[in-house]
N, C-alpha and C positions, 0 to 999 in steps of 0.2 A: 237919342244919339244914334246917328247912322253909322254904317260900316266905315265910311271914309273918316269920320271923326275918331273912331276907335283906332284905325290904322295910323292916323296922324298922331294921336296921343301916345301910341306905342312907339312910334319912331322918335318922338321927342324924348321919351323915357330912355330909350336905348342910347340916344345921342348924349344925354346928360350923364349916364353911367360911363360911357366911353371917355368923355371929357374928364370926369373925376378920376378914373383909373389912369388915364394918360398923365394927369397932373401928379398923381402919386408916384408913377414911374419916374417922371422928371425930378421930383423932389428927392427920391432915393438915389438917382444918378448923381445929383449934385452932392448929396451927403457922402456917397461912397467913392467919389471920383479920385480922392487922394489915398485910398487904401492900397496896400501892396497886393500884388496878384495872388499870392498864397492865402492871404486873409480873405480876399474875395471868393476864392475857390471854396474855402471852408464855409463861408456864409452861404454860398450858393447851394451847398449840399444840405444845409440845415434850415432853409427858409422856403417860402412859396409866394405865389401871387405877384404883386407889383414889385416887391423887393427882388424876387428871383429874376424877373424880366429885366429890371434895372441892372443887376449884377451881370447877367448874361450879355447885355448890350455893352457894358463897359469892357468886359473881357473880349468881346468880339472886336470892338474898336481898337483894342490893344493888340489884336492878332493872336490872342491866346486860344480862343475856341472858334470853331466854325459852326454857325447855326443856320 
């Protein structure tokens, strides 16, 4: 296996991880889209990862926070 094969394999791995993470964010955005602002703020402070990014995105779209 050459250097370029390793680079290609690494890039594919990163791409797959990005797609999975982005899918999770979109899933949580759909799940939380009907939550009240205050509930989202509390969740934001007690979560991390894809959930936190989804909540921040919703709050930003609503004009609640600037990121």
